[in-house]
C-alpha positions as CSV (number, residue, x, y, z in Angstrom):
1,X,-13.0,-3.4,-6.2
2,X,-10.0,-5.4,-5.4
3,X,-6.7,-3.6,-4.9
4,X,-3.4,-5.5,-5.1
5,X,-1.0,-3.3,-3.1
6,X,2.2,-5.0,-4.3
7,X,5.6,-4.0,-2.9
8,X,7.6,-4.9,-6.0
9,X,7.9,-1.3,-6.9
10,X,9.9,-0.5,-3.8
11,X,13.4,0.7,-4.3
12,X,14.8,-2.4,-2.6
13,X,12.4,-4.8,-4.4
14,X,14.3,-7.3,-6.5
15,X,11.7,-7.3,-9.3
16,X,10.5,-3.7,-9.5
17,X,12.0,-0.8,-11.2
18,X,10.0,2.2,-10.1
19,X,12.1,2.8,-7.0
20,X,9.4,4.0,-4.6
21,X,10.4,4.7,-1.0
22,X,8.3,3.7,2.0
23,X,6.7,7.1,1.9
24,X,5.9,6.6,-1.8
25,X,4.3,3.2,-1.1
26,X,2.2,4.8,1.7
27,X,1.1,7.7,-0.5
28,X,0.2,5.4,-3.3
29,X,-2.0,3.3,-1.0
30,X,-3.5,6.3,0.7
31,X,-4.4,7.8,-2.7
32,X,-6.0,4.6,-4.0
33,X,-8.0,4.1,-0.9
34,X,-9.1,7.7,-0.5
35,X,-10.2,7.8,-4.1
36,X,-12.3,4.7,-3.6
37,X,-13.8,6.1,-0.4
38,X,-14.6,9.4,-1.9
39,X,-16.5,7.6,-4.7
40,X,-18.3,5.4,-2.2
41,X,-16.7,2.3,-3.8
42,X,-15.9,-0.6,-1.4
43,X,-12.5,-2.0,-1.8
44,X,-10.8,-5.1,-0.6
45,X,-7.0,-5.1,-0.3
46,X,-4.3,-7.7,-0.6
47,X,-0.5,-7.5,-0.2
48,X,2.2,-9.2,-2.1
49,X,5.6,-9.1,-3.6
50,X,8.7,-7.2,-2.4
51,X,11.0,-10.2,-2.2
52,X,13.4,-8.5,0.2
53,X,15.8,-10.7,2.2
54,X,15.2,-8.4,5.2
55,X,11.9,-9.8,6.5
56,X,11.4,-6.9,9.0
57,X,11.7,-4.3,6.2
58,X,9.3,-6.3,4.0
59,X,6.7,-6.6,6.7
60,X,6.9,-2.9,7.4
61,X,6.4,-2.1,3.7
62,X,3.3,-4.3,3.7
63,X,2.0,-2.7,6.9
64,X,1.9,0.7,5.1
65,X,-1.3,-0.5,3.3
66,X,-2.9,-1.0,6.7
67,X,-1.7,2.3,8.0
68,X,-3.1,4.1,5.0
69,X,-6.4,2.2,5.4
70,X,-6.7,3.4,9.0
71,X,-6.0,7.0,8.0
72,X,-8.6,6.9,5.2
73,X,-11.1,5.2,7.5
74,X,-10.7,7.9,10.1
75,X,-11.0,10.7,7.6
76,X,-14.2,9.3,5.9
77,X,-15.7,7.8,9.0
78,X,-16.4,4.6,7.2
């Protein structure tokens, strides 16, 4: 499975309208990855979107996917 963990849905994303917070992005990513891990389904992830003028904030948002992946990896001992 390929998971596109886009950041457009963040509350500060210029294109999204779902208004998720950083916590919401992390929880979304953790949920998707944990669901795949529990099912034994390998998953590749890509990041994209966000389009924030504050590059540090955008980089942090994208890092949430990697933080969620580490948490899932530790839990499932993949």
